[in-house]
C-alpha positions, 0 to 999 in steps of 0.5 A: 393753701396751705401756706399762709403767705407766698411773698412779701412784697413792698414799694409803689408810691407815687414820686410824680410825673407818671413814675412810681417807686418800684417794687420788690416782691420775695417770693417765700419758701422757695416759690417759683414764677412760671409762665406755662409752656409755650409750642415756640421759642418765647421770652418772657420778662419781669420788669417794674421792680424787683423779685428776688427769692427767699433763699441764697443762690445764683438761681432766678426764682423762675420755673423751667418751662419748655420754649420759655426763655425768661429774664428778670431786670433787677436794679438796685434804684428800681422804678415803674414808668408809665408805658401808656400812649406813645412808648407802649405803642413802640415798644408794642411795634418793637415786640412785633418786628420780633416776628411775634403775631406777624404775617407776610403777605402780598409777596410778588416774585421776580422770574427767578423766583425771588421774593422782589416786594410784599407787606407785612402786617403785626397783630396784637393777638395769633387769633387776629394774625390768623385771621389777618383782622385788626393789624396796628403795624404795616411795612413794606419789604423790597428787594433788589437781585445781581444777575447771580441772584443774589440779594444785593439790597432788601428795605423794610419801611413802615407803611 
């Protein structure tokens, strides 16, 4: 590589209790982050510190990839938290409910063709979703309809 350095980084000193001083990463010489082109709309988020460009301007230091919506969470008091355990599991579950690696199965329909019940499963990877293996969360869907086939209630509950 021609550049001796791509970025300067400071931070991550331990504060105790699983908390750390946040990172500030300064990208040098107009370098930008690329998540790579995606086949479907994908949200990519950079958190836990600050990513700043060395150039002046209002544009974030992200390369414009196809179907990627990049978000950089900036904070004047950046800090890192340990997201292992229950909080990490909840974040993963919420991401699954945004319908990434998400499967609907066991559908039941009424005489008018309205979906009345089904199950949802969430997976950590597209391969697991395709194979219907290793789901980490499951939900039941129930729906009811009036005489005009309009949905009157729709409920999703965790199994």
